[in-house]
KENU-807130 format. One line per 3 residues: their letters; for each residue y, z, x of C-alpha. Coordinates in pm, 1 decimal. Layout:
REM residues N
a> Y Z X | ...
***
This chain:
REM residues 123
mky> 1591.0 327.9 -523.8 | 1266.2 273.3 -331.0 | 1067.2 -34.2 -440.6
vli> 690.2 -6.7 -399.9 | 423.9 -276.1 -419.1 | 89.7 -130.4 -526.8
ved> -214.8 -323.3 -404.7 | -518.3 -184.5 -585.7 | -813.8 -364.3 -745.0
dsi> -888.7 -90.4 -1000.2 | -637.0 -136.4 -1282.0 | -674.8 220.9 -1409.4
iae> -598.9 365.3 -1064.7 | -310.3 119.6 -1017.9 | -150.6 222.4 -1347.8
yik> -197.7 591.2 -1265.3 | -32.3 544.1 -925.0 | 251.7 355.8 -1092.7
mvl> 305.6 643.1 -1337.4 | 305.3 905.5 -1058.8 | 548.6 707.1 -844.4
edd> 787.6 624.9 -1127.9 | 788.9 989.4 -1240.8 | 911.6 1074.9 -889.9
gfr> 1188.4 813.1 -883.4 | 1015.5 526.0 -708.3 | 1031.5 183.0 -868.8
vcg> 715.3 -26.5 -876.3 | 807.2 -389.4 -811.9 | 454.6 -517.2 -859.8
iss> 84.7 -447.7 -880.8 | -165.8 -672.9 -710.6 | -545.6 -665.7 -710.4
sge> -620.3 -916.8 -434.3 | -520.4 -968.1 -74.2 | -394.5 -1317.6 -144.8
dsi> -179.8 -1205.3 -436.1 | -40.1 -911.5 -236.8 | 98.6 -1157.2 20.3
kkt> 254.9 -1368.3 -254.6 | 404.5 -1063.7 -429.6 | 544.2 -932.3 -100.8
ies> 726.4 -1262.0 -47.7 | 855.6 -1266.1 -406.9 | 949.6 -902.0 -460.5
kpd> 1041.1 -787.7 -107.6 | 923.4 -426.0 -150.3 | 1057.9 -139.0 57.9
iil> 706.5 -1.8 105.3 | 350.1 -113.5 29.7 | 58.8 101.7 -83.1
mdv> -254.2 -96.6 14.8 | -618.8 -44.4 -75.3 | -877.7 -169.3 174.0
ild> -1134.0 -322.4 -60.3 | -973.8 -576.1 -293.4 | -1062.6 -867.6 -515.3
gei> -1041.9 -1212.4 -357.2 | -1135.4 -1360.3 -23.8 | -938.6 -1127.5 206.5
dgi> -940.2 -750.7 214.8 | -642.5 -517.7 236.6 | -654.5 -495.5 615.0
daa> -635.6 -872.0 661.0 | -363.2 -896.3 395.5 | -168.6 -620.0 572.4
kii> -196.5 -804.2 903.6 | -50.5 -1120.7 749.7 | 228.3 -926.9 576.2
ldr> 317.6 -719.1 883.0 | 323.7 -1028.6 1104.6 | 603.4 -1164.4 882.6
yyi> 789.0 -858.0 753.4 | 895.5 -519.0 881.6 | 773.1 -314.7 585.8
pli> 614.3 30.0 599.6 | 258.8 12.3 473.2 | 26.8 293.2 371.7
fcs> -344.4 238.1 331.4 | -488.9 424.7 33.1 | -864.2 393.9 7.0
asf> -1199.7 560.9 -31.1 | -1334.3 311.0 223.2 | -1224.3 439.4 562.0
dey> -1544.6 371.2 750.8 | -1542.1 347.7 1130.4 | -1508.9 -31.5 1130.4
slr> -1215.4 -24.5 886.4 | -1039.6 248.7 1081.9 | -1070.6 50.5 1406.2
riq> -918.5 -254.4 1236.6 | -640.6 -45.2 1081.2 | -553.4 111.5 1417.9
tlp> -447.3 -231.1 1546.9 | -175.5 -251.2 1279.8 | 163.3 -78.9 1270.5
htg> 81.6 109.2 951.6 | 257.4 427.0 857.3 | -12.4 630.4 696.3
lin> -355.1 677.8 549.0 | -436.9 839.3 218.7 | -795.5 911.2 121.9
kpf> -905.8 867.5 -237.4 | -925.7 1078.7 -434.4 | -580.5 1209.9 -351.3
edd> -346.8 1472.6 -485.9 | -25.8 1344.6 -645.1 | 182.8 1556.4 -405.6
eli> 3.9 1401.6 -105.6 | 77.0 1052.0 -234.5 | 444.9 1125.6 -294.1
stl> 501.6 1308.2 34.7 | 329.6 1035.1 238.3 | 538.8 765.1 71.2
rns> 861.2 963.1 115.5 | 788.9 1035.2 482.2 | 697.7 675.1 558.2
ysn> 1005.4 548.5 379.2 | 1229.2 795.4 563.4 | 1078.5 711.2 902.1
yyn> 1158.3 340.5 853.7 | 1489.3 346.6 671.4 | 1672.8 655.9 800.0
***
């Protein structure tokens, strides 16, 4: 079973992603809407993979939260956002992320990106 932490500030999108992932056999171990909470939930739930939005509630964005998480844990992380401007992409390129998904996305794209990232890290 693959445990996923969803980091998304829009609760409707987060619940939709959860439904899509669970329908495909993933298990959602948490949903977080802020960078700070995503760090806390990573420590508590130890996900196998993280799906991270860039713009989040709270003081730190998804890129800064990802940097903190990836400095401590070897966890595949996929950025899923509608906010891939040039500045964000340059910041993301400094991190060992495993993928980018643009919103809006197709369900198949979400699932295949998560599966591929998971396989690349754990197989």
